[in-house]
N, C-alpha and C positions, 0 to 999 in steps of 0.2 A: 504493500500500500504505500502511496506517495506521501512524503512528509509535507507539512503545510508550507514550509519554506521553498519546496520544489516548484510550487505553483508560480512563484515570483522569480524564478531563476532566469537569467538571460537566455539560456538554451531553449527554454519553452516559450518565453514571452516574444523573442525576436520573430520567429515565424508567425506567431499570431498577429503581431503588429503589421508584419509585411502583408498578410493576407487581407487584413482590414484596410490597409492602405491601398492595395490593388482594387478592391471592390469600390472603395471610395473614389478612386481615380477613374475607374470605368463609369461610375454613375455620373460624376460631375464633369469629367473632361472629355469623354468619348462623346461623339455626336448623338444627340437624342434621336431615337428612332421613332417614326410614326407608329400610331396605335393600329398595327396590322397583325394578322395571324402569323405565327412563327412556324415555318416548316420544320418538322422534327421534334416539336415540343409536345408534352402531354399536359392535358388540363390539370391545373392545380398544383403542378410541381414547383419546387423551389429552383431558383436559377435556371429558368427555362432556356435562355439563350446559350448559356455555357453547355448545358446538357444536349440541347439540340444540335449545337455545333459538332460535338463528337459523334452523335448518332448519324448526322448527315455525312460526316467525313468517312465513317466507316461503311456506308452504303449510299455512295453518291448517286448512283444510277436511280435508285428508288426516290431519293430526295428530289432530284431534278424532275422526275416524272410527276411527283406530288405537286410541286411548285407549278408545273405546266398544266396538269389536268384538273386539279382541285381548284386552282385559282386562275383559271383560263382567262377571265375577264376582270381581274382585280390584281392589285399588288399584294405582296406578301414579304416577310422578312425571311432571308435565306442565310442562315449563319454557317460559316465554313471554318474548320480549324486551320490555323496557319494563314488566316486571312481576316478581313473585317466582316462585319455583318452586312450583307448586301440587302438593298431594297430591290426586290425582284419584280420587274414590271411584266405585264402581259405582252404576248407577241405583237398584238396590234398597236403597241405604243413604241415598237423598236424604231421605226422610222422617225417618229416624233423625237426620240431621244438623240439619234445621230444627227438630226437637224438642228439641235441646240448649239448656239454659238459657244466658243471657248470661254466666254465670260460667264457662262452659267455652268457648264460641265466641261471637265478637262480629262482627256485620256492620258496626257503626259503625267500629271500628278497621280493618277490611279497606277500607272506602271511603276513610277518611282516608289510609291508606297507598297505596291504588291511585290516587287523584287527588292525592296529595301536598298535601293541603289545608293543612298547616302552612306551605306556601310559596305555593301557587297562589291563595289568597284573602287578602285584606288583613287580615282578622281571623279568625285560626284558631279563636277561641272560638266563632264561629258554627257550626263543625263539631263541636267537642268538647261544646258544649251546645246541641244541635239542638231548641230549642223549636218550631220550625216543623214538626216531624214530627207532633206532637200536634194542631197546627192542620189539617194536611193530612188526617190521618185522622178528625179531629173536625169542626170547623166547615165546612171545605171540602166534605167528604162529605155532611154534613147539609144544607148549603145548595145542593148541585148542582141539585136540582130547581127551587128558586126562581131559579137563575141561567140557566136554559134560555132565557127570552125575551131577556136581554141578550147571551148568547153568540150566539143566532142574529142578532140585530141586528148585532153586530160581524162575524159571518161574512159577512153579506149586503154590508155596507159594504166590507170588505176584499176580497171576491171580485170585486165590481164594479170596485174599484180595480186589482186586479192581473190579473184574467182579462178584464176589459173587458165591454162591452155590445154589441159588434159581432155582427151576425147572419150574418157570413161567417167561414169557418174562418181561424184564425191560430195560429202556433206560440206555446206558452208553456213556459218552463222549469219543470218541475213542482216540483222541490225548491226552487228559488230563491223561486218564488211562494208555496209552501206554508209555507216557513220564515218569511215575512213575515206571512202570514195567521195561522198558529199563534201567533206571537209577539204579534201584536196582540190576538187573541182571548183568549189565556190572560191577558195583562195587563189586559184588561177586567175579569176576575175577580180580578186580583191588586191593581190600583191604580185601576181605574175610568176614566172620562172626565174630563178630555180627554187625561190623560197617556199612556193606552194607544195614542193615535194620534200621539204625539210621535215623529217619525222618528229624531231624534238619540238619544232614549232607547232606542228599540227597536234601532237599529244598535249601540249600546254593549252592550246586553244580549245580543244575538246574537253579537257579537264575543267577549264575555267568556266565553260559553257554549262557544265554540270554543277560546278560549285555555286553559281549564282542562285538557281531555284532551290537548291537544298538549303543553303545557308539563309536565304530569305524566309523560307518556311519555318525554320528554327527560330529565327529572330522574332517572328510574329508571336511565338509562344511566350516571349518575355514581356514584362511590364515596360511600357515605352520609356520611362525615365532611366531604366538600367540597360537599355539596349546598347548604348555606346560601350558600356563595360563588357557586356556579353559578346559584342561584335569583335572585340580584340581577339578572343579565342576562336569563335565560331568561324570567323572569315580568314583565319590563317591560311588555309588551303588556297583561298582566292589570291591572297597577296604572293604566295609562293609561285602559283602558276602564272600570275601576271608578270612577276620579275623574270621568269624563264622565257616568256613570250617576248617581253621588251628587250631582253638581252640579245635575242637572235635577230629581231627585226630593226633594231636601233641603227646598225650600221647602213642598212638599206635606206632608211628614212634620211639620215644624214647625207648619204650620197646623192639622193634625189633632190634634197634641198640645195645642195651645191650646184648640181646641174641646172636646177631652175634659175638660180641667180646668174650662173655663167650664161645661159641662153638669153636672159634679159640684158646682160651687159654687152654680149656680142652674138647676135642672132646668126651671123654668117660663119661663125667658128667651125672650122673643119674638125676640131677635136670633138665636137658634139654631133657628129654625123649619125650617130645611132638614133633610130626613131624614138620619139617620145612615148613612153608607155601609155597604154590605154586601159587603165585599171582604177579601182576605187582609191588606192593610195595616191596616184597621181592626181585624180580628180580632187581629192581632199587638199592636196598641196596647192593646186590652182585656186581652189576656193579660199583657202586660208590667206594666200598672197593678195586676194582681192578685197579682204576685210581689213578694217582699221585696227582691230584688236590683235596685238602680237601673240596673244594666248593661243590663237588657233593655229599659229605656224610653228609652235614649239614641238620638238621632237617627241616628247612624252605625250602631247595631246594627239598628234597624229598617229602614233603607235596605239594609244588607247582607243581611238576611234575604230581602227581596224579590228582590235580585239572585241569591242563592243558589238560591232556588226556580226562577228562570229557567233556571239550569243544568240542573236535573233535568227541566224540562218542554219547553223549546224543542226540543232536538235529538231526543229519543226520539219526541215527538209528530209533529215535522216528518217524520222518517223513516218513521214509521208510515202517515201519510196519503199520503205520496209513494209508498210501496210499493203501497198499496191502489189508487190511481188508475192507476199503471203496470200493475198486474195487470189491472185492468178494461179498460183501454184496449188491452191486448194479448190479450183473450180473445174473447168473442163478443157481438155486439150483443144477442142475445136475453137475456143475463144482465143487461144494463142495463135492458132493457124489463121484465124480471121484478122488478127492484128498483123500478123506477118504479111498477109496478102495486101492489106491496105498500105503498109509502109513500103513494100517492094513496088507496088503499082504507082504510087505517088512519086517516088523517086526516079521511076523509069520514065516519067513524062519528059517531053522535049524541054519544057521550061525549066526543069530542075536538073536534068542531065546527070542523075546520080548523085547530086551534091545536096547536102543538108543546108537549109536556110530557114529564116523566119517564115517565108511564104510556103515552103514545103511543110513545115509543122502545121501551119494554119489549115492546110489541105487534108489533115489526118484527124477527123472528128472522132473516130473510134479510140485512137490513142489518147486523145484529150478526155474522152468520156471515162475511160477506165480510172484515171486519176481523180476526176471529179467524183465519181461514184465511190471510189475507195475512201476519199475524204469525207464524204457524206456518212459513210458507214462507220468510219473509225476517227472522226475528227478529234484532235488533241483537246480542243476547248469544249467545255460543257455548258459554260454560260457565254453570252455574247455581248459585244459593245459595252464593256465595263468602263464606267466613268466615275470621276470624283465630282461632287457638287461643289463648285467654287463661288457661286453667286452669294454675296453677303447676306441676302435675305432668303436663300434657299430657292427651290424651284417647286412648281405645282404641276402635277402631270394632268393629262386630258381627263382622267377619271377622278381628279380631285384630291389626290394624295399630296400632301406638302412634305418635302424632303429638305432638311436642314443642310447648311453648309458643313462640308467635311465628310458627309455620308457617301457611301459607295452604292452605285446603282448599276443593275445589269438586266439583261433580258435572256430568254431561254435559247439554247442552241441544240444540245443533245436530243431533247424530246422532239424539238422541230424536225430534225433530220430523221427521226424515227416515227413521224406522224403519218399513218396510213392514208389519211386525207390528202396529204401533199405528195407522198412517195408510196405508191402501192407495193406491198410486200416489203416494208421498210427494212427488215432485218435480213433480206436476201441480197447477195452481191450480184447485181445485174450490170456487168461491165459496160454494156452499150445503151444503157438506159437513157443517157443524155444525147448520144448520137442518133438514137431512134427518134427522140423528140425533135432534134434539129432537122432530120430528114422529113418528118411529118409536117414541120413548119414550113419547109421549102416547097413541099408538094401542095400545101394549101395557099401558097402565095405569100408566105411570110418574108419579111425583108431580111437583108444581111444582118442588120442591127438587132432584130428580134432573135435571130439564130444565135448571135454572138452572146446573147444574155445567158446562154446555156453553156458557155465555155468555162474551162476549169478556173481561170483566174477572175471570172466575173462574180461579183457579189450581189446579194438581194437579201430582204428580210427573211427569206426561207432558206438561203444558203450563206452561212456566215463563217465558213472555214478560214477565210482571210479577213474576218471583220466585215464591216459594211459602212458605206458613207465616205465622206471625205477623209476620214482617218483610217480607212482600210489599210491593210499591210502595203507599205510604199514599194516593197521589193517583190511583190507577188508576181509580176510579169517576168522578171528575171528567174524567180524560183520555178515558175511554171515552165519556162523554157528549158531549164536545166533538168528538172524532173522528167519531162517528156523525152529529151534526149537520152537520159540515163535509162529509162524504162525501154525505149525503143532499142538501144544497143543491147541490153540484156536479152530482150526477146529474140532479136535477130541473130545474136551470136551465141546463145546458150540454150540448151534444152532443159526443161524443168521436169523433174519426176513428180507427177501429180500425186498430191496427198490426199488421204481419205477425209481429213477434216482439218479445219484451220485452227491453229493454236489460239487460245483466248487472249484478249487484250488485258492489261493490267490497270487497275484504277489506282492513281496516285493522288490523293486528296481530291481536288476539284478537276483533275486532268486524267485523260486516258492515254496510255502509252502502249506500243506494241510489245508482244512478249520478247524480251531482250535476248534470251538465249535460244530462241526457236531457230531451227536449222531446216534447210531444204537440200535436196540432192540435185546437183547441176553437172552438166558436161559441155564442153566446147562444141560448137557445131562446125562442120567442115566448111560451110559457106562464110562469106564475109560481108559486113554491112557496107 
């Protein structure tokens, strides 16, 4: 039995005071939520938000379906562990949400909070002043067509390295190999040869891209005032991998900065006869030199921007191509043969002459449809158009819900992708679902614009794999091109041994990821793309 003095011992009182302080902080400091039903809460229970948060996280699929089906025409509170408590709006208010100006709701503030970028990246200014976004939506999108030959060159090189050239079946881990292939190929467009093939640099980039979501999820579990202290330990891997990445890329950044200055000083210099690189790093340097703030032209800033875009590209693209390959390898052989026929017939046309290009890809609706359908079925995101309310007086939704400043708002994604009213047989992989819809639209006199709304990179309130509205993923056109080239190369150059069933996806808090250890058996085909 405890002595009466034990009840006032520091060892006992300290955690009690911390617990009380935590709940007081949550009550007085966190944004007050509207009086709405809480998904995952039970009537009359204590601490419904905290308990619902864990229930929802443990069974996110059921939670998203309840939020969508039970509250189809009204908002609700959707708590998620490792994140804030979202105000979940009905699907018919999605377009209203994305049309709100940045003075009312802000996607950048939501991303900074969700990924805890003030702690998880070495320079938080990279997130608060995201100059790279205009490059992704501008130069990267404009140059995607010109990048097709170099992307295909890197895909061929990396596929041969990671899938081999043996003409007998062998197992390959799909995600592990695709993560490396995607990392190498995207960095061919980000930093060029030879660095895009530097194994140590790629390993550091991939590790850092994994560090950020893991460390941010852990930081969300801590009381906000002590996060800076917790971050010192939790983000140690982030800093280690950033240091390794910077150490390798720094000399290249310094060399290019010197070349830029030399070109400006003497444009006719024969010493600079080498063609100017056409990649993200060079576009970042050009942009930095056009701005008045010297911060943007610092070596560490430029290196940090390259690392930051690796976060947004590596995992999402690796997941997408892994899903598509697993879906095809678990479907029917005739689907693969139909894909091959389309690719071969398009490339054989006189206007393409066997060469890959942006126009050739646009003429392959079945290839495009496979990726769009795979993402519909397996999208990484389970909620869409997440925003932080920044209007000082809050916002009021069309249905009358008033949401205070600092609150997080979202709309449904996973249950929309699996709504039978929108997508018949929603849990069935139909690789040519969207190609068939495009063909039907053409037969009925639909315009090119109408058909293009069914393309992989096109968003809508019913298709939010890349988000929606003016803040949809700015790099989606580049990602779509790279993923279509990768899938086409895999299909044309490798045979897949068809599997009896597809390995199940993994739920990680609010996100779904492919089975990371799933393998398929492949062999090199004798033909060549």
